[in-house]
KOLDRENTI-871673 format. One line per field, with one value per residue (C-alpha): chain; y, z negated, x negated. Coordinates in Angstrom, 1 decimal. Layout:
BEGIN
c: [A_...]
y: [Y_...]
z: [Z_...]
x: [X_...]
This chain:
BEGIN
c: [A_A_A_A_A_A_A_A_A_A_A_A_A_A_A_A_A_A_A_A_A_A_A_A_A_A_A_A_A_A_A_A_A_A_A_A_A_A_A_A_A_A_A_A_A_A_A_A_A_A_A_A_A_A_A_A_A_A_A_A_A_A_A_A_A_A_A_A_A_A_A_A_A_A_A_A_A_A_A_A_A_A_A_A_A_A_A_A_A_A_A_A_A_A_A_A_A_A_A_A_A_A_A_A_A_A_A_A_A_A_A_A_A_A_A_A_A_A_A_A_A_A_A_A_A_A_A_A_A_A_A_A_A_A_A_A_A_A_A_A_A_A_A_A_A_A_A_A_A_A_A_A_A_A_A_A_A_A_A_A_A_A_A_A_A_A_A_A_A_A_A_A_A_A_A_A_A_A_A_A_A_A_A_A_A_A_A_A_A_A_A_A_A_A_A_A_A_A_A_A_A_A_A_A_A_A_A_A_A_A_A_A_A_A_A_A_A_A_A_A_A_A_A_A_A_A_A_A_A_A_A_A_A_A_A_A_A_A_A_A_A_A_A_A_A_A_A_A_A_A_A_A_A_A_A_A_A_A_A_A_A_A_A_A_A_A_A_A_A_A_A_A_A_A_A_A_A_A_A_A_A_A_A_A_A_A_A_A_A_A_A_A_A_A_A_A_A_A_A_A_A_A_A_A_A_A_A_A_A_A_A_A_A_A_A_A_A_A_A_A_A_A_A_A_A_A_A_A_A_A_A_A_A_A_A_A_A_A_A_A_A_A_A_A_A_A_A_A_A_A_A_A_A_A_A_A_A_A_A_A_A_A_A_A_A_A_A_A_A_A_A_A_A_A_A_A_A_A_A_A_A_A_A_A_A_A_A_A_A_A_A_A_A_A_A_A_A_A_A_A_A_A_A_A_A_A_A_A_A_A_A_A_A_A_A_A_A_A_A_A_A_A_A_A_A_A_A_A_A_A_A_A_A_A_A_A_A_A_A_A_A_A_A_A_A_A_A_A_A_A_A_A_A_A_A_A_A_A_A_A_A_A_A_A_A_A_A_A_A_A_A_A_A_A_A_A_A_A_A_A_A_A_A_A_A_A_A_A_A_A_A_A_A_A_A_A_A_A_A_A_A_A_A_A_A_A_A_A_A_A_A_A_A_A_A_A_A_A_A_A_A_A_A_A_A_A_A_A_A_A_A_A_A_A_A_A_A_A_A_A_A_A_A_A_A_A_A_A_A_A_A_A_A_A]
y: [0.0_3.5_5.6_9.2_10.3_13.0_15.0_15.1_16.0_18.8_20.2_20.2_22.1_24.6_25.3_25.6_28.2_30.1_30.0_31.1_34.2_33.0_34.2_34.3_30.9_29.4_30.7_29.4_26.0_25.7_26.4_23.9_21.2_21.7_22.4_23.8_20.4_18.6_16.6_17.6_19.8_22.6_23.3_19.8_20.4_22.1_24.9_23.7_20.3_19.8_20.6_18.4_15.6_15.8_15.9_12.8_11.0_11.9_10.7_7.4_7.1_7.9_5.3_2.7_3.4_3.1_-0.1_-1.7_-3.8_-7.1_-6.5_-3.0_-2.4_-0.4_1.1_2.7_6.5_7.2_8.5_11.6_12.1_15.2_16.1_16.1_12.7_11.4_13.0_12.1_8.6_5.3_3.4_0.9_3.8_5.4_2.1_1.9_5.5_4.6_1.4_3.3_5.9_3.2_1.6_4.9_5.8_2.4_2.7_6.2_4.9_2.0_4.1_6.7_4.0_2.5_5.7_7.9_8.9_7.6_6.9_4.6_1.9_2.3_1.9_-1.3_-2.8_-1.7_-3.3_-6.6_-6.4_-6.0_-8.9_-11.1_-10.3_-10.9_-14.3_-15.2_-14.1_-16.5_-19.3_-18.5_-18.5_-22.0_-23.2_-21.9_-23.5_-26.8_-26.5_-25.9_-28.9_-31.2_-30.1_-30.8_-34.3_-35.0_-37.1_-37.9_-38.0_-34.8_-33.2_-34.4_-32.6_-29.4_-29.5_-29.6_-26.7_-24.6_-25.1_-23.8_-20.7_-19.6_-18.6_-16.6_-14.7_-14.0_-12.8_-10.4_-11.9_-12.0_-8.4_-9.1_-7.2_-7.1_-6.0_-2.3_-1.7_-0.1_-1.1_-1.2_1.6_0.4_1.7_5.1_6.7_5.3_8.0_7.1_6.7_9.5_11.8_10.8_12.1_9.8_11.8_9.5_10.4_9.5_6.2_5.6_6.1_9.6_10.6_14.2_16.5_20.1_22.5_26.0_28.4_30.7_28.6_25.3_24.0_20.7_19.8_16.2_14.7_11.3_8.8_9.0_12.1_14.5_16.8_17.7_20.7_19.7_22.2_20.8_21.8_23.6_22.0_18.3_15.5_14.0_10.6_8.7_9.1_12.8_14.4_17.7_20.8_21.1_19.2_20.7_18.2_19.4_17.2_16.8_16.1_13.0_13.9_10.3_6.9_5.8_5.5_6.9_10.3_10.8_10.8_14.1_13.9_17.1_20.2_23.5_26.5_30.0_32.2_33.7_30.4_31.8_29.6_25.9_24.6_21.0_19.0_15.8_13.0_14.6_17.3_20.1_22.4_23.8_26.7_26.5_28.9_27.6_27.2_24.8_27.2_26.3_29.6_28.5_25.4_25.7_23.4_23.2_20.2_17.1_14.7_14.1_16.9_15.6_18.8_22.2_25.2_28.8_31.5_33.5_36.5_34.4_35.8_32.8_29.1_26.7_23.1_20.2_17.5_14.1_15.9_17.0_20.7_23.2_26.0_29.3_30.4_34.0_33.4_36.8_36.5_32.7_31.9_30.4_33.0_30.8_27.2_25.7_22.7_22.0_18.5_15.4_13.4_13.8_16.8_15.2_18.2_22.0_24.5_28.3_30.1_33.5_35.1_34.8_32.0_28.3_24.9_21.8_18.1_15.3_11.7_12.8_13.1_16.9_19.8_23.2_26.7_28.9_32.5_34.0_35.8_33.9_31.4_29.3_27.9_30.3_27.2_23.5_21.1_17.7_15.1_12.6_9.2_8.5_10.1_13.2_12.8_16.0_19.5_22.0_25.4_26.2_29.1_31.7_30.6_30.2_26.4_23.9_20.2_17.4_13.6_10.8_7.1_7.0_6.8_10.2_13.6_16.6_20.2_22.8_26.5_28.9_30.1_26.8_24.3_21.2_20.1_21.5_18.2_14.7_12.9_9.1_7.1_5.7_2.2_2.6_5.3_8.6_9.8_13.1_15.8_18.7_21.6_22.4_25.7_26.9_29.2_32.4_33.4_31.5_32.2_30.1_32.0_30.9_27.2_25.3_24.6_20.9_18.7_15.6_12.8_9.8_6.7_3.3_1.8_2.6_5.3_9.0_10.7_14.2_16.1_19.1_21.4_23.5_20.5_18.0_15.4_13.0_14.0_10.9_8.1_7.6_3.8_2.4_2.0_-1.4_-0.2_2.7_6.2_8.4_11.6_13.7_17.0_19.2_20.7_24.5_25.0_22.6_20.4_17.4_15.6_13.3_10.5_8.3_4.9_2.1_0.0_1.9_3.9_7.5_8.3_11.5_11.9_14.3_16.0_16.4_12.7_11.1_9.0_8.2_10.2_9.4_6.8_6.0_2.9_3.2_0.5_1.4_2.7_6.3_8.6_12.1_13.8_17.5_19.8_22.6_26.1_25.8_22.5_20.8_18.7_16.3_15.2_12.0_10.4_6.7_4.1_2.8_6.1_7.5_10.9_11.2_14.2_13.4_15.6_16.2_17.1_16.6]
z: [0.0_0.9_-2.1_-2.6_-4.5_-7.1_-4.8_-2.1_-4.7_-6.0_-2.5_-1.9_-5.2_-4.3_-0.9_-2.5_-5.0_-2.1_0.1_-2.8_-3.5_-6.8_-5.7_-9.2_-10.2_-6.9_-7.4_-11.0_-10.1_-7.0_-9.1_-11.8_-9.3_-7.1_-4.0_-2.2_-2.4_-1.1_2.2_3.4_6.5_5.5_9.1_9.4_6.5_7.6_5.6_2.9_2.7_-1.0_-1.0_2.1_0.4_-2.7_-0.7_1.2_-2.0_-3.5_-0.4_-0.6_-4.3_-3.6_-0.8_-3.0_-5.7_-3.2_-1.6_-4.8_-5.4_-3.6_-3.4_-1.9_1.2_3.8_5.1_1.8_1.3_0.4_-3.2_-3.3_-6.6_-8.2_-8.0_-11.8_-12.0_-9.4_-11.3_-14.9_-14.4_-13.2_-10.3_-12.5_-14.2_-10.9_-9.5_-12.5_-11.8_-8.2_-9.2_-11.7_-9.1_-6.6_-9.2_-10.0_-6.3_-5.6_-8.6_-7.5_-3.9_-5.0_-7.3_-4.5_-2.1_-4.7_-5.6_-2.4_-2.7_-5.0_-2.1_-0.4_-2.9_-2.1_1.6_1.1_-1.1_1.4_4.3_2.3_1.4_5.0_6.1_3.3_4.2_7.9_7.1_4.8_7.4_9.9_7.4_6.7_10.4_10.7_7.8_9.2_12.5_10.8_8.9_12.0_13.7_10.8_10.5_14.2_13.9_10.7_9.5_5.8_5.5_7.3_5.0_2.1_3.5_4.1_0.5_-0.7_1.6_0.5_-3.1_-2.2_-0.5_-3.2_-5.8_-3.2_-2.3_-6.0_-6.5_-3.5_-1.5_1.5_1.3_-0.3_-3.1_-6.4_-9.8_-10.2_-6.4_-4.5_-0.8_0.6_2.0_0.0_-3.1_-4.0_-4.5_-1.3_1.2_4.4_7.7_9.2_6.6_7.5_10.3_11.0_12.7_14.9_16.4_13.9_14.6_11.1_7.5_6.6_3.3_2.8_3.8_3.0_3.9_5.0_2.2_4.5_7.3_8.6_9.5_8.0_8.1_7.8_7.6_8.7_9.0_12.8_12.9_13.3_11.4_12.8_12.5_12.9_13.6_11.6_12.8_10.2_8.9_8.5_10.3_13.1_13.7_12.1_15.3_15.7_17.3_16.0_18.2_18.6_17.4_17.4_17.2_15.4_16.6_14.3_15.9_14.6_13.3_13.5_14.7_11.2_11.2_7.7_8.9_11.0_8.1_7.4_3.6_2.4_3.7_2.3_3.7_2.9_1.0_4.1_6.1_8.9_8.5_7.6_6.1_6.4_4.8_6.3_5.5_7.8_5.2_7.2_6.3_9.2_9.4_12.1_13.3_13.5_17.3_16.9_17.5_15.5_13.8_11.7_11.1_7.7_7.4_4.3_2.3_2.5_1.9_2.3_1.1_-1.5_-2.4_-0.8_-1.9_-0.9_-3.5_-3.8_-2.0_0.9_1.2_-0.2_0.4_-2.3_-1.4_-3.6_-2.2_-2.9_-2.7_-6.4_-5.5_-5.0_-2.4_-2.2_1.5_2.6_5.2_7.0_7.3_8.1_5.8_2.3_-0.5_-3.4_-4.0_-7.5_-8.3_-12.0_-11.8_-11.8_-10.0_-7.1_-7.3_-7.1_-7.5_-7.6_-8.5_-8.6_-11.9_-10.2_-7.1_-8.5_-11.0_-10.7_-12.3_-11.0_-12.1_-11.4_-11.7_-14.3_-16.8_-17.0_-16.2_-15.5_-15.2_-12.8_-11.6_-8.4_-9.1_-12.2_-12.0_-14.9_-15.8_-18.0_-19.7_-19.9_-21.1_-22.3_-23.7_-21.0_-21.0_-17.3_-13.9_-14.0_-11.0_-11.0_-12.6_-12.5_-14.0_-15.4_-13.7_-16.1_-15.8_-19.5_-19.8_-17.8_-17.5_-16.5_-16.0_-15.9_-15.3_-19.1_-19.1_-20.7_-19.7_-21.6_-21.9_-22.4_-23.5_-22.5_-26.1_-27.4_-26.4_-27.4_-25.7_-27.1_-26.6_-25.8_-24.0_-24.5_-23.4_-20.0_-19.9_-16.8_-14.9_-14.3_-10.7_-10.6_-12.7_-11.8_-13.7_-13.3_-11.5_-14.6_-17.6_-17.7_-14.4_-12.2_-10.4_-13.1_-16.3_-18.5_-18.1_-20.2_-18.5_-18.5_-17.2_-15.2_-14.9_-12.5_-13.2_-11.8_-14.5_-12.1_-14.3_-14.3_-17.7_-18.5_-21.3_-23.5_-22.9_-26.0_-28.4_-26.6_-26.8_-24.3_-23.3_-21.2_-19.1_-15.6_-15.0_-11.7_-9.4_-9.2_-8.0_-8.7_-8.3_-6.2_-5.9_-7.8_-6.8_-8.7_-6.7_-6.4_-8.9_-11.4_-11.8_-10.0_-9.5_-6.6_-6.8_-4.2_-4.8_-3.2_-3.6_-0.4_-2.2_-2.7_-5.7_-6.8_-10.5_-12.4_-15.2_-17.2_-18.0_-16.4_-14.0_-10.3_-8.2_-4.7_-3.3_0.0_1.0_3.9_5.5_3.9_0.7_-0.1_-0.5_-0.9_-1.4_-1.1_-1.1_1.3_-0.2_-0.1_-1.9_0.6_2.3_1.0_3.1_2.5_4.2_4.4_4.9_8.1_9.9_9.4_8.2_7.0_6.2_3.9_3.5_-0.1_-1.1_-4.4]
x: [0.0_-1.3_-2.3_-3.2_-6.4_-6.7_-8.9_-6.1_-3.5_-5.7_-6.2_-2.4_-1.9_-4.6_-3.0_0.4_-0.9_-2.5_0.6_2.8_0.7_-0.8_-4.3_-5.9_-4.4_-5.5_-9.1_-9.3_-7.8_-10.0_-13.1_-12.3_-11.2_-14.2_-12.2_-15.3_-16.9_-13.8_-14.3_-10.8_-10.6_-8.2_-7.3_-5.7_-3.3_-0.1_1.6_4.0_2.3_2.8_6.5_7.0_5.1_7.2_10.4_9.5_8.6_12.0_13.8_11.9_12.7_16.4_16.5_14.9_17.5_20.5_19.3_18.1_21.2_21.5_25.3_25.0_27.0_25.0_28.2_29.1_28.6_25.0_24.7_22.6_20.7_19.6_15.9_15.4_17.0_14.5_11.6_12.6_14.0_12.5_13.9_15.9_17.7_18.4_19.8_22.1_23.3_24.0_25.8_28.1_28.9_29.9_32.1_33.8_34.2_35.8_38.1_39.2_39.7_41.8_43.8_44.4_45.5_47.7_49.4_49.0_52.5_55.2_57.5_55.0_55.8_59.5_58.7_56.9_59.6_62.2_60.4_60.1_63.7_64.8_62.5_63.9_67.5_66.8_65.3_68.2_70.7_69.1_69.3_72.9_73.8_72.2_74.2_77.4_76.8_76.0_79.2_81.3_79.8_80.4_84.0_84.6_83.3_85.1_82.1_82.4_78.6_78.4_80.9_78.8_75.8_77.8_78.9_75.3_74.4_77.3_76.2_72.8_74.2_76.7_74.0_72.2_75.3_76.0_72.4_72.8_69.9_72.1_73.1_76.5_78.1_76.1_77.2_78.0_77.7_80.5_80.3_83.8_85.9_88.9_87.2_88.6_85.2_83.5_82.8_84.6_82.7_84.7_83.1_79.6_77.3_74.4_71.6_69.5_66.1_63.4_61.6_60.1_61.1_62.4_60.8_62.0_64.9_65.9_68.7_67.9_68.8_70.7_72.2_73.4_70.0_68.7_65.0_63.7_60.2_59.2_56.4_56.8_54.5_57.4_59.6_63.0_65.3_69.0_71.8_74.7_78.2_80.3_83.5_84.3_82.4_84.5_82.8_80.0_78.0_78.5_75.6_74.2_74.6_70.9_67.7_64.2_61.4_58.2_55.3_52.3_49.0_47.2_43.7_42.4_43.7_44.7_48.5_48.7_47.5_50.6_53.1_54.8_55.0_56.7_58.5_60.0_61.9_60.9_63.5_65.2_65.3_63.2_60.1_59.6_56.4_55.3_52.6_51.0_48.7_46.1_45.6_47.0_49.9_51.8_54.3_57.1_59.8_63.3_63.0_60.1_57.1_54.0_53.2_50.2_48.0_46.4_43.4_41.1_42.3_40.2_43.0_46.8_49.1_51.6_53.5_54.1_56.1_56.8_56.9_60.1_58.7_57.5_54.0_52.2_52.4_51.1_49.9_48.7_46.5_45.0_41.6_42.3_42.9_45.7_45.5_47.3_47.6_48.2_50.9_50.5_46.7_47.1_44.2_43.6_43.5_42.3_41.5_42.1_40.0_40.7_42.1_39.9_42.5_44.9_47.2_50.7_53.0_53.1_55.8_55.8_56.7_56.9_55.3_51.7_51.5_52.4_52.0_50.2_50.4_47.9_47.0_44.5_47.4_47.1_49.4_47.8_49.3_47.3_47.4_46.2_42.9_42.0_39.2_40.4_43.8_45.9_47.3_46.3_48.9_47.6_49.9_50.9_49.3_49.9_50.0_52.2_54.5_56.5_56.5_59.4_60.0_63.5_65.4_64.0_60.4_60.0_60.2_58.2_59.3_57.1_57.5_55.0_54.2_54.0_57.8_58.3_59.4_58.2_59.3_56.5_56.6_53.9_53.7_52.4_49.7_51.7_54.9_58.1_60.0_59.0_61.8_61.5_64.5_63.4_62.0_59.9_58.0_59.9_59.5_61.3_62.9_65.3_66.8_70.5_71.4_73.2_72.5_70.4_68.8_71.3_74.6_76.3_75.1_78.0_77.2_74.6_71.3_70.4_67.5_67.9_65.2_65.2_63.3_62.2_64.4_67.3_68.9_69.3_69.3_70.7_69.0_69.9_66.9_67.6_67.7_65.5_68.3_69.8_73.4_74.1_72.6_74.0_73.8_74.9_71.9_70.1_66.7_64.3_65.9_63.7_65.7_68.3_69.9_72.4_75.3_75.1_77.9_76.2_79.3_77.9_74.6_73.6_71.1_69.4_67.9_66.0_69.2_70.3_73.0_73.7_75.9_77.6_78.3_80.5_78.6_81.8_82.2_79.1_81.2_80.7_83.1_81.7_79.3_77.8_75.7_73.2_71.1_67.8_66.4_67.2_64.2_65.8_69.1_69.9_73.0_73.7_74.2_78.0_78.0_80.3_77.7_75.1_72.1_70.3_67.3_66.6_63.8_65.5_64.8_68.3_69.3_72.9_75.1_78.0_81.1_82.0_85.5_87.3]
């Protein structure tokens, strides 16, 4: 192995001191080291030789540390080490550092892929359900054919075989595996609360699951976001639906460009209208936020995030757009300038949700179990709320901006007040993860000031719970779904609440007595429900690519 002598090292140090302007130090060092007696030809040594030599040594040391493990994958991201670590630690210590980094990176990667977006789990389960029902439907058809043949031949042995087969089918029907009625499910039009097909408009056009929908705050436009790389703006006719296949007056398709070939990157994950309904913002798995006009023109493409966008909200004034991403950051965008104003990187995990408190401050939640309140212009959070023991899926300010609600995989919802560091109330009645929370449009700061403000939480335990925000107590539990509930929405007058579940149903509940007043069953899991501003139409989007508009009249 090639080695370097002390004479050569001394000469490099001497040249470094000269080149750096340390003339007196260079003279003293050269005299004591006997540089004038050195056999090295100074003309052959390039400028900066010492620094270059050290850098090459550090790079070699770094490479040795990265490739030191026999199980190392050469296709993994190279772990860059700090110079002081390379200088102060031996190669075994450096290899351990690299190994720990790879373990943590793989853990974060696995966790991100597992969580990416709460709805993804629903999509997988829904796909499995459809495949299972399809297979069971084929089996049932075969059994029915066999039964008909046996009856035609009148063979006693054949009848005995049919009897056995029928006994096998009946338990499956009772369990709902063949798509038949299950306990607490309302599926027939004869039921008084089932929404008739004549009161439903099914909007066809998407070719993949539809994960989000939102009504324009000012008109009859409905926006939807899908895994088919598009968002759509539907013009919904006023008045009652005429047929279940009624076509909208106009449909605008917003095509999102795929950044890479990975199919995940084409999903449009979230959308939000500005306050006057003139602009629609969309977020995508490709990390871009886009702003569209109502006629489908792409006004802005905002690109800075390094991962999928999970949440996106306009402030009330409409001059800023807020986005939260898997890259652990939230970004405030200046809409007029079409550029980012400030990036907030306080979380150590994916930013799962964001919500404005007012025009300049907002809350963020993350997979790191934390909730932060931030303000434009401040480089640190103005409030850090710690208390959850699992990923915080959703945050929402009450209508006055004084209380903040959050919900988590730890099965709790919490209510926070900016005056205190600890939560005001800890709501613990769900038995599984809580996916979403919503405040009612009632009480101070709303158009229904004389009604009490309540909080709704929807969980994977198939229930929706209504909470008294002033007392931190449960008012009632809405039990009727059979699968995780992914969405809830209060009617504009605050008298009803709609819920959507993976059990394919949409239910509308009266908040007066907690009973179901209307229900609709689609052909796929329900990902989101939302009311129009008048409160006479409810939109719902499904895993089977459908968007439905339901007429609501009592």
